[in-house]
N, CA, C and O atoms as a GROMACS GRO file, in nm:
protein
  460
    1MET      N    1   0.093  -0.120   0.007
    1MET     CA    2  -0.018   0.012  -0.005
    1MET      C    3   0.100   0.106  -0.005
    1MET      O    4   0.203   0.097   0.060
    2GLU      N    5   0.060   0.204  -0.100
    2GLU     CA    6   0.152   0.327  -0.121
    2GLU      C    7   0.113   0.430  -0.019
    2GLU      O    8   0.004   0.437   0.037
    3ASP      N    9   0.226   0.520   0.000
    3ASP     CA   10   0.193   0.641   0.089
    3ASP      C   11   0.117   0.722   0.002
    3ASP      O   12   0.102   0.695  -0.117
    4TYR      N   13   0.068   0.821   0.060
    4TYR     CA   14  -0.008   0.940  -0.023
    4TYR      C   15   0.091   1.070   0.026
    4TYR      O   16   0.116   1.107   0.141
    5LYS      N   17   0.132   1.120  -0.088
    5LYS     CA   18   0.215   1.272  -0.068
    5LYS      C   19   0.166   1.353  -0.146
    5LYS      O   20   0.124   1.301  -0.250
    6PHE      N   21   0.155   1.463  -0.136
    6PHE     CA   22   0.101   1.598  -0.206
    6PHE      C   23   0.144   1.722  -0.139
    6PHE      O   24   0.169   1.732  -0.019
    7THR      N   25   0.151   1.832  -0.243
    7THR     CA   26   0.160   1.962  -0.161
    7THR      C   27   0.048   2.034  -0.197
    7THR      O   28  -0.004   2.021  -0.308
    8VAL      N   29   0.003   2.112  -0.108
    8VAL     CA   30  -0.139   2.188  -0.132
    8VAL      C   31  -0.082   2.329  -0.160
    8VAL      O   32  -0.002   2.388  -0.086
    9MET      N   33  -0.131   2.373  -0.271
    9MET     CA   34  -0.061   2.502  -0.329
    9MET      C   35  -0.199   2.591  -0.338
    9MET      O   36  -0.315   2.550  -0.345
   10TRP      N   37  -0.144   2.742  -0.337
   10TRP     CA   38  -0.257   2.865  -0.340
   10TRP      C   39  -0.175   2.927  -0.459
   10TRP      O   40  -0.069   2.987  -0.440
   11LYS      N   41  -0.232   2.908  -0.588
   11LYS     CA   42  -0.182   2.963  -0.720
   11LYS      C   43  -0.035   2.909  -0.709
   11LYS      O   44  -0.021   2.788  -0.695
   12ASP      N   45   0.056   2.976  -0.713
   12ASP     CA   46   0.202   2.924  -0.729
   12ASP      C   47   0.279   2.923  -0.608
   12ASP      O   48   0.402   2.914  -0.606
   13GLU      N   49   0.195   2.934  -0.492
   13GLU     CA   50   0.264   2.936  -0.330
   13GLU      C   51   0.261   2.805  -0.288
   13GLU      O   52   0.159   2.741  -0.312
   14GLU      N   53   0.368   2.743  -0.219
   14GLU     CA   54   0.327   2.629  -0.157
   14GLU      C   55   0.293   2.681  -0.022
   14GLU      O   56   0.352   2.769   0.040
   15MET      N   57   0.140   2.580   0.030
   15MET     CA   58   0.125   2.609   0.151
   15MET      C   59   0.169   2.500   0.266
   15MET      O   60   0.200   2.529   0.382
   16VAL      N   61   0.165   2.374   0.212
   16VAL     CA   62   0.165   2.270   0.312
   16VAL      C   63   0.186   2.148   0.216
   16VAL      O   64   0.131   2.131   0.108
   17ASP      N   65   0.288   2.056   0.286
   17ASP     CA   66   0.322   1.923   0.230
   17ASP      C   67   0.258   1.829   0.339
   17ASP      O   68   0.257   1.845   0.461
   18VAL      N   69   0.208   1.731   0.266
   18VAL     CA   70   0.119   1.637   0.365
   18VAL      C   71   0.140   1.490   0.293
   18VAL      O   72   0.121   1.458   0.175
   19GLU      N   73   0.182   1.419   0.391
   19GLU     CA   74   0.213   1.262   0.376
   19GLU      C   75   0.137   1.183   0.456
   19GLU      O   76   0.142   1.199   0.578
   20LEU      N   77   0.064   1.098   0.406
   20LEU     CA   78  -0.001   0.969   0.464
   20LEU      C   79   0.091   0.867   0.464
   20LEU      O   80   0.155   0.842   0.362
   21TYR      N   81   0.108   0.794   0.583
   21TYR     CA   82   0.210   0.701   0.588
   21TYR      C   83   0.173   0.586   0.702
   21TYR      O   84   0.085   0.596   0.787
   22ASP      N   85   0.253   0.487   0.683
   22ASP     CA   86   0.204   0.358   0.792
   22ASP      C   87   0.103   0.316   0.779
   22ASP      O   88   0.022   0.306   0.871
   23ARG      N   89   0.075   0.270   0.627
   23ARG     CA   90  -0.031   0.234   0.588
   23ARG      C   91  -0.154   0.341   0.584
   23ARG      O   92  -0.266   0.299   0.612
   24ARG      N   93  -0.138   0.470   0.552
   24ARG     CA   94  -0.216   0.564   0.568
   24ARG      C   95  -0.278   0.585   0.676
   24ARG      O   96  -0.385   0.645   0.668
   25LYS      N   97  -0.235   0.548   0.789
   25LYS     CA   98  -0.277   0.578   0.929
   25LYS      C   99  -0.254   0.680   1.020
   25LYS      O  100  -0.320   0.716   1.118
   26LYS      N  101  -0.111   0.738   0.957
   26LYS     CA  102  -0.066   0.876   1.044
   26LYS      C  103  -0.045   0.977   0.928
   26LYS      O  104  -0.046   0.946   0.809
   27VAL      N  105  -0.026   1.095   0.974
   27VAL     CA  106  -0.008   1.174   0.884
   27VAL      C  107   0.121   1.267   0.926
   27VAL      O  108   0.150   1.270   1.046
   28ARG      N  109   0.185   1.329   0.852
   28ARG     CA  110   0.292   1.412   0.858
   28ARG      C  111   0.281   1.544   0.766
   28ARG      O  112   0.259   1.536   0.645
   29ILE      N  113   0.296   1.657   0.827
   29ILE     CA  114   0.290   1.774   0.751
   29ILE      C  115   0.395   1.873   0.784
   29ILE      O  116   0.459   1.879   0.888
   30LYS      N  117   0.404   1.954   0.671
   30LYS     CA  118   0.517   2.041   0.701
   30LYS      C  119   0.452   2.176   0.622
   30LYS      O  120   0.433   2.188   0.501
   31LYS      N  121   0.429   2.259   0.712
   31LYS     CA  122   0.377   2.380   0.660
   31LYS      C  123   0.454   2.476   0.623
   31LYS      O  124   0.546   2.498   0.702
   32HIS      N  125   0.449   2.547   0.522
   32HIS     CA  126   0.550   2.636   0.428
   32HIS      C  127   0.483   2.788   0.473
   32HIS      O  128   0.558   2.881   0.503
   33GLN      N  129   0.341   2.803   0.474
   33GLN     CA  130   0.281   2.906   0.510
   33GLN      C  131   0.160   2.883   0.588
   33GLN      O  132   0.078   2.796   0.557
   34ASN      N  133   0.148   2.954   0.681
   34ASN     CA  134   0.025   2.924   0.772
   34ASN      C  135  -0.053   3.061   0.789
   34ASN      O  136  -0.042   3.148   0.875
   35ILE      N  137  -0.138   3.050   0.674
   35ILE     CA  138  -0.204   3.179   0.614
   35ILE      C  139  -0.351   3.114   0.609
   35ILE      O  140  -0.373   3.013   0.543
   36PHE      N  141  -0.450   3.181   0.684
   36PHE     CA  142  -0.600   3.155   0.654
   36PHE      C  143  -0.645   3.252   0.533
   36PHE      O  144  -0.605   3.367   0.516
   37PRO      N  145  -0.741   3.179   0.449
   37PRO     CA  146  -0.792   3.063   0.406
   37PRO      C  147  -0.674   2.994   0.318
   37PRO      O  148  -0.684   2.873   0.301
   38SER      N  149  -0.587   3.047   0.274
   38SER     CA  150  -0.488   2.977   0.158
   38SER      C  151  -0.440   2.841   0.219
   38SER      O  152  -0.424   2.748   0.140
   39ASN      N  153  -0.413   2.817   0.365
   39ASN     CA  154  -0.370   2.669   0.406
   39ASN      C  155  -0.492   2.598   0.450
   39ASN      O  156  -0.548   2.628   0.556
   40PRO      N  157  -0.526   2.524   0.388
   40PRO     CA  158  -0.650   2.438   0.437
   40PRO      C  159  -0.641   2.361   0.566
   40PRO      O  160  -0.739   2.315   0.623
   41PHE      N  161  -0.512   2.348   0.609
   41PHE     CA  162  -0.468   2.289   0.763
   41PHE      C  163  -0.405   2.392   0.841
   41PHE      O  164  -0.304   2.372   0.910
   42TYR      N  165  -0.473   2.515   0.828
   42TYR     CA  166  -0.432   2.648   0.895
   42TYR      C  167  -0.426   2.607   1.063
   42TYR      O  168  -0.328   2.609   1.137
   43GLY      N  169  -0.536   2.578   1.087
   43GLY     CA  170  -0.508   2.565   1.270
   43GLY      C  171  -0.576   2.433   1.314
   43GLY      O  172  -0.641   2.369   1.232
   44GLY      N  173  -0.566   2.398   1.419
   44GLY     CA  174  -0.609   2.302   1.472
   44GLY      C  175  -0.524   2.157   1.450
   44GLY      O  176  -0.424   2.166   1.379
   45GLU      N  177  -0.551   2.046   1.496
   45GLU     CA  178  -0.489   1.923   1.484
   45GLU      C  179  -0.504   1.877   1.308
   45GLU      O  180  -0.601   1.890   1.234
   46VAL      N  181  -0.384   1.829   1.282
   46VAL     CA  182  -0.416   1.750   1.147
   46VAL      C  183  -0.406   1.630   1.152
   46VAL      O  184  -0.299   1.572   1.172
   47THR      N  185  -0.528   1.567   1.131
   47THR     CA  186  -0.566   1.406   1.148
   47THR      C  187  -0.575   1.348   1.032
   47THR      O  188  -0.612   1.415   0.936
   48VAL      N  189  -0.541   1.212   1.016
   48VAL     CA  190  -0.604   1.155   0.854
   48VAL      C  191  -0.720   1.185   0.840
   48VAL      O  192  -0.736   1.254   0.740
   49GLU      N  193  -0.829   1.159   0.908
   49GLU     CA  194  -0.954   1.187   0.904
   49GLU      C  195  -0.987   1.320   0.813
   49GLU      O  196  -1.066   1.326   0.718
   50ARG      N  197  -0.896   1.440   0.873
   50ARG     CA  198  -0.890   1.572   0.828
   50ARG      C  199  -0.837   1.588   0.686
   50ARG      O  200  -0.898   1.655   0.603
   51VAL      N  201  -0.733   1.530   0.661
   51VAL     CA  202  -0.670   1.498   0.518
   51VAL      C  203  -0.770   1.423   0.430
   51VAL      O  204  -0.774   1.458   0.312
   52TYR      N  205  -0.846   1.332   0.469
   52TYR     CA  206  -0.928   1.274   0.375
   52TYR      C  207  -1.051   1.361   0.336
   52TYR      O  208  -1.098   1.369   0.223
   53ARG      N  209  -1.098   1.428   0.453
   53ARG     CA  210  -1.208   1.516   0.422
   53ARG      C  211  -1.158   1.627   0.320
   53ARG      O  212  -1.224   1.669   0.224
   54PHE      N  213  -1.045   1.663   0.352
   54PHE     CA  214  -0.991   1.806   0.254
   54PHE      C  215  -0.995   1.732   0.120
   54PHE      O  216  -1.055   1.786   0.028
   55LEU      N  217  -0.925   1.585   0.096
   55LEU     CA  218  -0.915   1.547  -0.041
   55LEU      C  219  -1.085   1.548  -0.076
   55LEU      O  220  -1.130   1.621  -0.164
   56GLU      N  221  -1.141   1.490  -0.024
   56GLU     CA  222  -1.292   1.466  -0.055
   56GLU      C  223  -1.354   1.610  -0.106
   56GLU      O  224  -1.420   1.623  -0.209
   57SER      N  225  -1.325   1.701  -0.027
   57SER     CA  226  -1.394   1.825  -0.068
   57SER      C  227  -1.315   1.892  -0.193
   57SER      O  228  -1.342   2.005  -0.233
   58ARG      N  229  -1.235   1.825  -0.239
   58ARG     CA  230  -1.168   1.878  -0.379
   58ARG      C  231  -1.241   1.782  -0.491
   58ARG      O  232  -1.202   1.796  -0.607
   59CYS      N  233  -1.312   1.718  -0.474
   59CYS     CA  234  -1.399   1.627  -0.563
   59CYS      C  235  -1.530   1.647  -0.572
   59CYS      O  236  -1.583   1.720  -0.489
   60MET      N  237  -1.609   1.585  -0.677
   60MET     CA  238  -1.739   1.582  -0.697
   60MET      C  239  -1.807   1.512  -0.582
   60MET      O  240  -1.751   1.418  -0.525
   61ASP      N  241  -1.918   1.551  -0.549
   61ASP     CA  242  -1.985   1.492  -0.439
   61ASP      C  243  -1.999   1.340  -0.474
   61ASP      O  244  -1.995   1.302  -0.591
   62ARG      N  245  -2.012   1.272  -0.388
   62ARG     CA  246  -2.029   1.112  -0.418
   62ARG      C  247  -2.186   1.050  -0.436
   62ARG      O  248  -2.230   0.941  -0.473
   63ASN      N  249  -2.248   1.186  -0.388
   63ASN     CA  250  -2.385   1.127  -0.420
   63ASN      C  251  -2.465   1.190  -0.534
   63ASN      O  252  -2.588   1.189  -0.545
   64ARG      N  253  -2.373   1.248  -0.622
   64ARG     CA  254  -2.452   1.321  -0.773
   64ARG      C  255  -2.487   1.216  -0.850
   64ARG      O  256  -2.418   1.115  -0.861
   65PRO      N  257  -2.594   1.236  -0.907
   65PRO     CA  258  -2.648   1.132  -1.004
   65PRO      C  259  -2.564   1.082  -1.116
   65PRO      O  260  -2.560   0.966  -1.156
   66CYS      N  261  -2.486   1.199  -1.171
   66CYS     CA  262  -2.393   1.156  -1.254
   66CYS      C  263  -2.260   1.116  -1.257
   66CYS      O  264  -2.181   1.120  -1.351
   67LEU      N  265  -2.240   1.058  -1.096
   67LEU     CA  266  -2.101   1.045  -1.071
   67LEU      C  267  -2.018   0.930  -1.142
   67LEU      O  268  -1.896   0.930  -1.158
   68LEU      N  269  -2.105   0.837  -1.178
   68LEU     CA  270  -2.069   0.713  -1.248
   68LEU      C  271  -1.978   0.750  -1.402
   68LEU      O  272  -1.871   0.708  -1.446
   69ALA      N  273  -2.081   0.848  -1.454
   69ALA     CA  274  -2.017   0.888  -1.592
   69ALA      C  275  -1.891   0.969  -1.567
   69ALA      O  276  -1.795   0.971  -1.645
   70TYR      N  277  -1.900   1.047  -1.431
   70TYR     CA  278  -1.784   1.145  -1.424
   70TYR      C  279  -1.652   1.052  -1.382
   70TYR      O  280  -1.540   1.096  -1.407
   71LEU      N  281  -1.664   0.944  -1.329
   71LEU     CA  282  -1.560   0.859  -1.301
   71LEU      C  283  -1.515   0.809  -1.422
   71LEU      O  284  -1.398   0.820  -1.456
   72GLU      N  285  -1.608   0.750  -1.496
   72GLU     CA  286  -1.572   0.702  -1.626
   72GLU      C  287  -1.502   0.808  -1.720
   72GLU      O  288  -1.412   0.774  -1.796
   73GLY      N  289  -1.539   0.917  -1.713
   73GLY     CA  290  -1.466   1.014  -1.795
   73GLY      C  291  -1.306   1.052  -1.739
   73GLY      O  292  -1.218   1.109  -1.802
   74LEU      N  293  -1.302   1.002  -1.602
   74LEU     CA  294  -1.161   1.010  -1.557
   74LEU      C  295  -1.080   0.892  -1.575
   74LEU      O  296  -0.957   0.899  -1.567
   75GLY      N  297  -1.142   0.779  -1.598
   75GLY     CA  298  -1.089   0.663  -1.644
   75GLY      C  299  -1.080   0.568  -1.489
   75GLY      O  300  -0.999   0.477  -1.473
   76LEU      N  301  -1.162   0.604  -1.404
   76LEU     CA  302  -1.152   0.541  -1.285
   76LEU      C  303  -1.294   0.458  -1.238
   76LEU      O  304  -1.406   0.503  -1.256
   77GLU      N  305  -1.268   0.349  -1.185
   77GLU     CA  306  -1.383   0.270  -1.171
   77GLU      C  307  -1.450   0.281  -1.044
   77GLU      O  308  -1.567   0.246  -1.037
   78GLU      N  309  -1.390   0.327  -0.940
   78GLU     CA  310  -1.461   0.356  -0.811
   78GLU      C  311  -1.428   0.518  -0.767
   78GLU      O  312  -1.359   0.597  -0.831
   79TYR      N  313  -1.496   0.540  -0.642
   79TYR     CA  314  -1.483   0.668  -0.588
   79TYR      C  315  -1.366   0.679  -0.525
   79TYR      O  316  -1.382   0.628  -0.414
   80ASN      N  317  -1.262   0.717  -0.536
   80ASN     CA  318  -1.136   0.731  -0.427
   80ASN      C  319  -1.114   0.888  -0.460
   80ASN      O  320  -1.098   0.934  -0.573
   81PRO      N  321  -1.117   0.962  -0.342
   81PRO     CA  322  -1.077   1.102  -0.380
   81PRO      C  323  -0.913   1.120  -0.416
   81PRO      O  324  -0.880   1.203  -0.500
   82TYR      N  325  -0.812   1.036  -0.345
   82TYR     CA  326  -0.689   1.043  -0.388
   82TYR      C  327  -0.665   1.038  -0.526
   82TYR      O  328  -0.602   1.125  -0.588
   83GLU      N  329  -0.722   0.925  -0.580
   83GLU     CA  330  -0.711   0.915  -0.754
   83GLU      C  331  -0.752   1.000  -0.827
   83GLU      O  332  -0.686   1.033  -0.926
   84ILE      N  333  -0.885   1.066  -0.795
   84ILE     CA  334  -0.947   1.153  -0.856
   84ILE      C  335  -0.863   1.298  -0.842
   84ILE      O  336  -0.865   1.368  -0.944
   85VAL      N  337  -0.802   1.340  -0.746
   85VAL     CA  338  -0.754   1.461  -0.749
   85VAL      C  339  -0.587   1.449  -0.795
   85VAL      O  340  -0.516   1.548  -0.809
   86LYS      N  341  -0.542   1.310  -0.813
   86LYS     CA  342  -0.436   1.293  -0.908
   86LYS      C  343  -0.448   1.344  -1.029
   86LYS      O  344  -0.349   1.400  -1.076
   87ILE      N  345  -0.570   1.336  -1.108
   87ILE     CA  346  -0.606   1.359  -1.217
   87ILE      C  347  -0.670   1.517  -1.218
   87ILE      O  348  -0.639   1.591  -1.312
   88THR      N  349  -0.731   1.550  -1.146
   88THR     CA  350  -0.792   1.699  -1.148
   88THR      C  351  -0.713   1.802  -1.074
   88THR      O  352  -0.731   1.923  -1.081
   89HIS      N  353  -0.620   1.736  -0.997
   89HIS     CA  354  -0.549   1.842  -0.906
   89HIS      C  355  -0.620   1.904  -0.824
   89HIS      O  356  -0.578   2.006  -0.769
   90GLY      N  357  -0.750   1.851  -0.799
   90GLY     CA  358  -0.827   1.925  -0.704
   90GLY      C  359  -0.861   2.092  -0.731
   90GLY      O  360  -0.897   2.177  -0.650
   91VAL      N  361  -0.839   2.102  -0.851
   91VAL     CA  362  -0.881   2.244  -0.881
   91VAL      C  363  -1.043   2.274  -0.873
   91VAL      O  364  -1.117   2.206  -0.943
   92MET      N  365  -1.092   2.368  -0.795
   92MET     CA  366  -1.221   2.412  -0.785
   92MET      C  367  -1.227   2.542  -0.844
   92MET      O  368  -1.125   2.606  -0.871
   93TRP      N  369  -1.346   2.586  -0.867
   93TRP     CA  370  -1.405   2.702  -0.906
   93TRP      C  371  -1.389   2.819  -0.802
   93TRP      O  372  -1.349   2.933  -0.825
   94GLU      N  373  -1.427   2.768  -0.690
   94GLU     CA  374  -1.429   2.868  -0.583
   94GLU      C  375  -1.328   2.934  -0.513
   94GLU      O  376  -1.347   3.036  -0.446
   95ASP      N  377  -1.193   2.863  -0.532
   95ASP     CA  378  -1.072   2.932  -0.467
   95ASP      C  379  -0.951   2.907  -0.548
   95ASP      O  380  -0.959   2.866  -0.664
   96PHE      N  381  -0.837   2.932  -0.487
   96PHE     CA  382  -0.716   2.912  -0.577
   96PHE      C  383  -0.641   2.805  -0.523
   96PHE      O  384  -0.526   2.795  -0.566
   97ASN      N  385  -0.679   2.725  -0.441
   97ASN     CA  386  -0.599   2.592  -0.399
   97ASN      C  387  -0.592   2.478  -0.508
   97ASN      O  388  -0.673   2.458  -0.599
   98TRP      N  389  -0.493   2.417  -0.482
   98TRP     CA  390  -0.488   2.304  -0.588
   98TRP      C  391  -0.392   2.198  -0.522
   98TRP      O  392  -0.334   2.214  -0.415
   99ILE      N  393  -0.384   2.083  -0.608
   99ILE     CA  394  -0.279   1.994  -0.504
   99ILE      C  395  -0.174   1.936  -0.650
   99ILE      O  396  -0.213   1.893  -0.758
  100ARG      N  397  -0.031   1.955  -0.597
  100ARG     CA  398   0.070   1.917  -0.681
  100ARG      C  399   0.126   1.769  -0.616
  100ARG      O  400   0.119   1.745  -0.495
  101PHE      N  401   0.170   1.694  -0.696
  101PHE     CA  402   0.206   1.557  -0.660
  101PHE      C  403   0.379   1.568  -0.658
  101PHE      O  404   0.430   1.670  -0.704
  102PRO      N  405   0.457   1.472  -0.610
  102PRO     CA  406   0.579   1.449  -0.623
  102PRO      C  407   0.619   1.444  -0.750
  102PRO      O  408   0.545   1.375  -0.821
  103GLY      N  409   0.724   1.502  -0.813
  103GLY     CA  410   0.775   1.476  -0.953
  103GLY      C  411   0.719   1.554  -1.036
  103GLY      O  412   0.784   1.559  -1.141
  104GLU      N  413   0.587   1.643  -1.037
  104GLU     CA  414   0.514   1.708  -1.120
  104GLU      C  415   0.602   1.871  -1.120
  104GLU      O  416   0.650   1.930  -1.023
  105GLU      N  417   0.601   1.904  -1.239
  105GLU     CA  418   0.651   2.048  -1.257
  105GLU      C  419   0.552   2.127  -1.317
  105GLU      O  420   0.584   2.201  -1.411
  106ILE      N  421   0.426   2.122  -1.272
  106ILE     CA  422   0.338   2.200  -1.313
  106ILE      C  423   0.288   2.325  -1.235
  106ILE      O  424   0.274   2.317  -1.114
  107VAL      N  425   0.265   2.428  -1.295
  107VAL     CA  426   0.250   2.552  -1.210
  107VAL      C  427   0.063   2.583  -1.233
  107VAL      O  428  -0.014   2.516  -1.302
  108TRP      N  429   0.030   2.714  -1.144
  108TRP     CA  430  -0.124   2.744  -1.150
  108TRP      C  431  -0.150   2.747  -1.296
  108TRP      O  432  -0.240   2.674  -1.336
  109LYS      N  433  -0.080   2.827  -1.389
  109LYS     CA  434  -0.119   2.862  -1.486
  109LYS      C  435  -0.168   2.719  -1.584
  109LYS      O  436  -0.250   2.727  -1.675
  110ASP      N  437  -0.103   2.602  -1.545
  110ASP     CA  438  -0.124   2.482  -1.609
  110ASP      C  439  -0.253   2.417  -1.574
  110ASP      O  440  -0.303   2.332  -1.647
  111VAL      N  441  -0.317   2.463  -1.438
  111VAL     CA  442  -0.443   2.392  -1.400
  111VAL      C  443  -0.559   2.484  -1.396
  111VAL      O  444  -0.674   2.440  -1.402
  112LYS      N  445  -0.535   2.600  -1.388
  112LYS     CA  446  -0.658   2.677  -1.310
  112LYS      C  447  -0.762   2.685  -1.436
  112LYS      O  448  -0.751   2.669  -1.557
  113LEU      N  449  -0.870   2.719  -1.347
  113LEU     CA  450  -0.999   2.714  -1.430
  113LEU      C  451  -1.035   2.850  -1.463
  113LEU      O  452  -1.113   2.863  -1.557
  114ARG      N  453  -0.990   2.962  -1.400
  114ARG     CA  454  -1.018   3.082  -1.397
  114ARG      C  455  -0.894   3.161  -1.342
  114ARG      O  456  -0.812   3.114  -1.262
  115ASP      N  457  -0.892   3.307  -1.403
  115ASP     CA  458  -0.763   3.401  -1.349
  115ASP      C  459  -0.801   3.445  -1.216
  115ASP      O  460  -0.725   3.516  -1.150
   0.00000   0.00000   0.00000
């Protein structure tokens, strides 16, 4: 079972590195900037559950009637927020947060939906 690693970005600014390790039962974070609302892990304890809620918040709601067609369009067979954001980078219309994964050299202009 692979670890989950990613960096939460605000446009081109790194906010926080996140790693779920030990069979994804523990979380390790490194905050680069602790700014609200740019850093979704700004305050309080960062738990594995909180990380999963964040990932899911960057995805289409699992109860949407068109979910199966959406997953098919992404090439996925099941609803897995981590796998979804690996494809979509968790980009949303409402804010400027997105997710970059190890080895990627993309920037905000590569993923943004709006200016």
